[in-house]
C-alpha positions as CSV (number, residue, x, y, z in Angstrom):
1,T,70.3,97.2,117.9
2,S,72.4,95.7,120.5
3,T,75.4,96.0,123.1
4,K,76.5,92.4,122.2
5,N,75.8,90.3,119.2
6,T,72.7,91.2,117.2
7,I,72.8,88.2,114.9
8,V,74.4,85.0,116.0
9,A,75.2,82.1,113.8
10,E,75.8,78.9,115.7
11,P,78.2,76.2,115.1
12,G,76.7,74.0,112.4
13,S,74.0,76.7,111.2
14,S,73.6,78.6,107.7
15,L,72.6,82.2,107.6
16,T,71.8,84.3,104.6
17,V,70.9,87.8,104.5
18,I,69.9,89.5,101.2
19,N,68.8,92.9,100.4
20,G,68.9,94.4,103.9
21,Q,70.2,96.9,106.3
22,I,71.5,96.1,110.2
23,T,72.0,99.5,112.3
24,G,73.4,99.1,115.7
25,S,73.8,101.8,118.4
26,G,77.3,102.7,118.1
27,S,78.5,99.4,119.9
28,G,78.5,95.7,119.9
29,T,78.9,93.2,116.7
30,A,76.4,92.8,113.9
31,V,77.0,89.1,113.2
32,H,78.9,86.7,115.3
33,A,79.7,83.4,113.5
34,V,81.1,80.3,114.8
35,G,81.5,77.2,112.7
36,A,78.7,78.5,110.6
37,E,78.0,79.2,106.7
38,V,77.2,82.8,106.3
39,I,75.9,84.9,103.1
40,M,75.4,88.3,103.1
41,S,74.4,89.9,99.7
42,N,73.6,93.8,99.1
43,V,73.5,94.3,102.9
44,K,74.6,97.8,104.5
45,I,76.0,97.4,108.0
46,E,76.7,100.6,110.1
47,E,76.6,102.2,113.4
48,F,78.5,98.9,115.2
49,K,82.0,98.6,116.9
50,N,82.4,95.3,115.1
51,G,81.1,94.2,112.1
52,I,81.1,90.5,111.1
53,Y,82.9,88.4,113.7
54,V,84.0,84.9,112.9
55,S,85.3,83.4,116.2
56,D,85.8,79.6,115.0
57,S,88.2,79.2,118.1
58,D,85.4,79.6,120.6
59,D,84.7,76.7,123.0
60,N,87.5,74.4,120.9
61,N,84.8,74.5,118.2
62,A,85.7,72.0,115.1
63,L,83.8,73.4,112.6
64,D,85.1,76.1,110.4
65,S,82.9,79.0,109.0
66,R,82.5,79.9,105.5
67,V,81.8,83.5,105.0
68,R,80.7,85.2,101.8
69,I,80.3,88.9,101.6
70,V,78.9,90.2,98.2
71,N,78.1,93.9,97.0
72,C,78.0,94.9,100.8
73,E,78.8,98.2,102.5
74,L,80.1,98.1,105.8
75,H,81.1,100.7,108.3
76,T,82.4,99.9,111.8
77,T,84.4,101.9,114.6
78,S,86.8,99.1,115.5
79,T,87.1,95.7,113.4
80,T,84.9,95.5,110.4
81,V,85.7,91.8,109.7
82,F,87.3,89.6,112.3
83,A,88.7,86.3,111.4
84,A,89.7,83.7,114.0
85,G,90.4,80.2,112.8
86,N,90.8,77.2,115.0
87,G,94.1,76.1,114.5
88,L,95.0,72.3,115.8
89,A,90.9,71.9,116.2
90,S,90.5,71.2,112.6
91,V,92.5,70.4,109.4
92,Q,90.2,73.0,107.4
93,N,90.8,76.7,107.1
94,T,88.0,79.2,108.0
95,Q,87.0,81.0,105.0
96,I,86.1,84.5,104.2
97,V,85.6,85.9,100.6
98,I,84.9,89.7,100.3
99,E,83.4,90.2,96.7
100,N,82.7,93.7,95.1
101,S,82.2,95.4,98.6
102,K,83.3,98.4,100.4
103,L,84.5,98.0,104.1
104,Y,85.1,101.2,106.2
105,S,86.8,101.1,110.0
106,D,88.1,103.8,112.4
107,A,90.7,101.2,113.5
108,I,91.5,97.8,111.4
109,V,89.1,97.0,108.8
110,I,89.9,93.1,108.5
111,S,91.9,91.5,111.1
112,G,93.1,88.0,112.2
113,N,94.6,87.0,115.6
114,G,98.0,85.2,116.3
115,T,97.2,83.5,119.3
116,T,99.1,80.1,119.3
117,T,98.2,78.7,122.7
118,G,95.8,76.0,123.2
119,N,94.4,75.1,120.0
120,G,95.3,78.5,118.7
121,R,93.5,80.6,116.1
122,W,95.3,80.4,113.0
123,G,94.1,78.6,109.9
124,T,92.0,81.4,107.7
125,D,91.9,81.8,104.0
126,I,90.6,85.4,103.2
127,Q,89.9,86.5,99.7
128,I,89.3,89.9,98.7
129,I,88.1,90.4,95.1
130,G,86.9,93.7,93.6
131,S,86.7,95.7,96.9
132,E,87.6,98.7,99.0
133,I,89.1,98.1,102.2
134,V,89.5,101.6,103.8
135,S,90.7,102.4,107.3
136,N,90.3,106.0,108.8
137,P,93.9,107.5,107.5
138,D,93.6,110.0,110.2
139,K,93.7,107.3,113.2
140,L,96.4,104.6,114.0
141,G,95.2,101.2,112.2
142,S,95.4,99.5,109.2
143,G,93.3,98.2,106.1
144,I,94.4,94.6,106.9
145,Y,96.6,93.3,109.7
146,Q,97.6,89.3,109.4
147,P,99.2,88.1,112.3
148,Q,98.0,84.4,112.3
149,K,100.3,81.6,110.9
150,D,99.3,79.0,108.4
151,S,97.1,81.2,106.8
152,V,96.4,82.8,103.2
153,L,95.1,86.2,102.4
154,T,94.6,87.0,98.5
155,I,94.0,90.5,97.3
156,S,92.8,91.2,93.6
157,D,91.4,93.9,91.7
158,S,91.3,95.8,95.0
159,M,92.0,98.9,97.1
160,I,93.7,98.8,100.2
161,S,94.4,101.8,102.5
162,G,94.8,103.1,105.8
163,Y,97.3,104.9,108.1
164,T,99.2,101.6,107.4
165,G,97.9,99.6,104.4
166,I,98.7,96.1,105.3
167,C,100.4,94.7,108.6
168,I,101.7,91.0,108.0
169,K,103.3,89.0,110.9
170,A,102.5,85.4,109.7
171,G,101.1,83.5,106.4
172,T,101.1,84.1,103.0
173,V,99.7,87.4,101.3
174,R,99.1,87.3,97.5
175,I,98.5,90.8,95.8
176,D,97.6,91.1,92.1
177,N,96.3,93.9,90.1
178,S,95.4,96.0,93.2
179,T,96.6,99.4,95.0
180,I,97.8,99.1,98.6
181,S,98.6,102.5,100.1
182,G,99.5,103.8,103.4
183,S,98.9,107.4,104.6
184,G,99.9,107.8,107.9
185,A,102.9,109.6,109.6
186,K,106.3,107.8,109.2
187,N,106.9,106.1,112.2
188,P,110.0,103.5,112.9
189,P,109.5,99.8,112.9
190,A,109.4,97.8,116.2
191,E,109.1,94.2,117.3
192,S,105.6,94.2,119.1
193,N,104.4,91.3,121.1
194,S,100.7,92.0,120.4
195,G,99.6,94.4,117.3
196,F,102.1,96.1,115.4
197,A,103.8,99.2,114.8
198,D,101.9,102.0,112.9
199,T,104.8,102.9,110.3
200,G,102.7,104.4,107.8
201,D,104.0,101.9,105.3
202,A,101.9,100.6,102.3
203,I,103.0,96.8,103.2
204,Y,104.8,96.5,106.6
205,V,106.1,93.0,107.5
206,E,107.0,92.5,111.3
207,A,108.7,89.2,111.6
208,N,109.2,89.0,115.1
209,Y,106.9,86.0,115.7
210,G,109.1,83.6,113.8
211,H,106.3,82.2,111.4
212,E,106.8,81.9,107.9
213,I,106.1,84.6,105.9
214,L,105.6,84.7,102.0
215,V,104.5,88.0,100.2
216,E,103.7,88.0,96.5
217,I,103.3,90.9,94.4
218,G,102.1,91.0,90.8
219,G,99.8,92.3,87.9
220,D,99.2,95.9,87.5
221,S,99.6,96.5,91.5
222,K,100.7,100.0,92.8
223,I,102.3,100.1,96.3
224,T,102.8,103.5,97.8
225,S,103.2,105.3,100.9
226,D,102.6,108.9,101.5
227,H,105.4,109.2,104.2
228,G,106.7,105.6,104.7
229,Y,108.1,102.9,102.4
230,S,106.0,101.0,99.8
231,L,107.3,97.9,101.4
232,Q,109.1,97.6,104.6
233,V,110.5,94.2,106.3
234,Y,111.6,94.6,109.9
235,K,114.0,92.9,110.5
236,P,115.2,92.8,106.7
237,D,117.5,89.8,107.2
238,A,114.9,87.8,108.5
239,K,115.2,84.0,107.2
240,H,111.7,83.2,107.5
241,V,110.6,86.0,105.2
242,T,110.3,85.6,101.5
243,I,109.3,88.2,99.2
244,R,108.6,87.6,95.8
245,I,107.8,90.8,93.3
246,F,106.5,89.6,89.6
247,S,105.4,93.1,88.7
248,G,104.2,96.8,90.1
249,V,104.7,100.2,90.8
250,F,106.6,101.3,94.0
251,D,107.5,104.5,95.6
252,E,111.0,103.3,95.9
253,P,113.4,100.7,94.2
254,Q,113.1,97.5,95.8
255,P,115.9,95.2,96.7
256,A,117.3,92.8,94.0
257,A,116.7,89.7,96.2
258,Y,112.8,90.6,96.0
259,I,112.6,90.8,92.4
260,D,111.5,87.3,91.0
261,P,114.1,85.9,88.4
262,G,111.5,86.0,85.5
263,S,111.3,89.8,86.2
264,V,113.1,93.1,85.6
265,A,113.2,96.1,87.7
266,T,113.7,99.6,86.3
267,E,114.0,102.3,88.9
268,N,110.5,101.9,90.7
269,V,108.9,99.6,88.2
270,V,108.9,95.6,88.0
271,K,107.9,94.0,84.9
272,V,107.6,90.4,84.1
273,R,110.5,90.0,81.1
274,Q,109.1,89.7,77.6
């Protein structure tokens, strides 16, 4: 147990944890990685403020972490997985793969950082495969928060949920065969200089940073919100935002401009043309 970092993976190091449990005392971070290779398999992490903190921007570090979380279960009160790339310090991306795992948080489960000063904290590649990402629906927060530019988030065969399901302020997000849901009260969108407006939407795109944003949705995806919108872009006329829907089921009809030319929309359902 620790009030700071329980396990630290320094630049250039490798860490493998298999078939174990890491239990904290309600604060601190379970694993802190900087420019390291980390593999977690069949591991349970609980009673920490933060779970796995990948902070490649530390001390202008030029190495990119590669983190793989497989068959794990993580419970935290704040950020379960944090990813900070090192921007200009390297040409590669910080990579995090989450597979067949369950991640829970009372706030934001998976978060990046939108800092662009200095070398910046962009440049992440996060893949979520066959996993459950759940933010406490009774508290403000989201399953995933992506504010970092020039970054990629890929979600396949997974379930993402929270007060707001996913908030996107930059980068590319691809969703395939997945369920994204927001369960919080409907709140108005806003331009947030830091953080985001908790709108209660399944997917909320807050475009005030001005970075390029691409959202692609396909497969048997279901995008739903209890009180907000399936998909909301603020502001909807932002020229640097591209939404491409190949297929999926939504709570409300989607704008024609969002539907891929190879697909057809019937009420709330989008299908690829036969």
